[in-house]
N, C-alpha and C positions, 0 to 999 in steps of 0.2 A: 596283791597285796597274799604275803606271808602270813605263817600266826605267829612267826619266830618274831614278826614285826612290831607285836603289843604287846606290853607289856603288865597289862593290867588283863585279868581275866578274873570273870566273877560268875561261878558253875551256881545253876538252880533246878531243880527237878517243875517237868511240868504236872500242875494239878487239873483231878479233874473239872473243874470250873472255868478252867479255860480253852478247853475243847469242846470246839462247836458241835452241830450236827452233822457233819462230814466228817466226825472223829478225827480231827486236825485242830491245830491251836491257832484259835481264830486271831484273825491278822492284828487290829487293834491290840492283842496282849504283847506283840513283839515290841513298840516301843514303850509297854511296861518295864520288860526285858531292860531297856536300855537304859530306862529312867533311874533302875537300881544299880547298873552297872555306874554310870555316871557320877551316884554317891558315892559310890564302893572309891572309882578314881578320886574324887577329891578326898578324901579319907589318905589315900594310897599316898598323895606327893603331899601329904602333913596341911591341908584345907579342910576340915569336914565343913559339907555344906550345911547349913548356912553362916553360921558362926566364926567358921574356918577364915570364911572368904567375905561375905559380907561385913562382919561387925571390925576384922580387920582393916578392910580397905576402903568402907565407906562405900561404896561398887556393889553390885548387882548384875546377875547375868541374866539377860531374856532370852528364849528360844526367836529367832526370826525366819529358819528353815528347818524343813526336814524331809528328807526323802528316803525311802527302800525301795529296794530292788526283793524281791520275793523269789528263791531260785529255789526252794524246798519246804518240806512242811516236817514242824515237832506233834507229836502226838504223846497223848498221855505217859506218864509217867517218864520219856525220857529224860535223861540228863542233859542238860545243855551248856555250851563255855560261851557267855556272854565276852568278847572282846572289844577291847575302846581302845582310843588312845588318841590325842592331839593331831593331826594330819597338818593343821593349817594356822598360824598365829597371823591374824591381819590388827593394826593399826586398834583396833579397837573390837575384834572380831577374834571369836576360835571357833574354827572350824574339828570338829570330831568325828570320827571314823568307826564305823561299828563293824563284825560278823559274830554270826551267830553259829555255832558249832554242835553239831552232836558231840557228846564231851567219851563216849563207849565209842571201842573202836567198833566199824565196821564198814557197807560198800563206799561211804559218802568221801569224794576227795573233793567236795565242794562245800563252801557255807551253806545256812539253809536262808538267813536275809542278809544280807550287805546293808548298809545306813549311812548317810551323812545327814550331821547337825549342826549346824554352825547358830551359834550362842553371839549376840552382842553383850558385851560389857557396859554397860549405864549407871549413869547415878540415878540410885533409886527414888530421892526428891521429884529431880525434875524428867524423870526417864529420856533423858540424853544422852549419847554413848559418851563414853569414859574413856579413856583411854588405859588399853590393859597395863597394868601396875607394873613394873619393872622386877620383882618380885616372883611376881607370877609366872611372867616369862623364865623365870630363872628356876624356879623351883619345876615346872614342866621341863625345860631344855636337861636337867639332872634328873629327872626321871624318865623319859623316850630315849626307848634304844634306837629309834631311828627320828634325827632333829624334824620338828614341824618345818613345813615351808614357812617360807614370811611371804 
């Protein structure tokens, strides 16, 4: 995927507490970076979580699957760009794609990580899958540079 395929980018700086004994970012922190970027994505499309989504549509989203490919390592004080987009919209699910890159120019021509998270839209009372609201599909479709797969 090209960096230009992503509309939403969240920039952050690696903190000392995120680096492990190998002097690189501990692998679990990348999922924290992704979580922050998803919150920014919801804000960007006009549905800040939870109030913009949960309160408005009486639905919630639950993580079903997370996969991460580690391609490189970030270090203390690196500035990172966390790229996020909705790559696929199912009937009741959304697949988010992520890439994390060093923000500052350098020799890296590939992302440090790529990831995919699948969320299921559900009724929070029954915890059963619910059809994605058409208005949410529309907001995502208008926001994304590359239309999500169906």
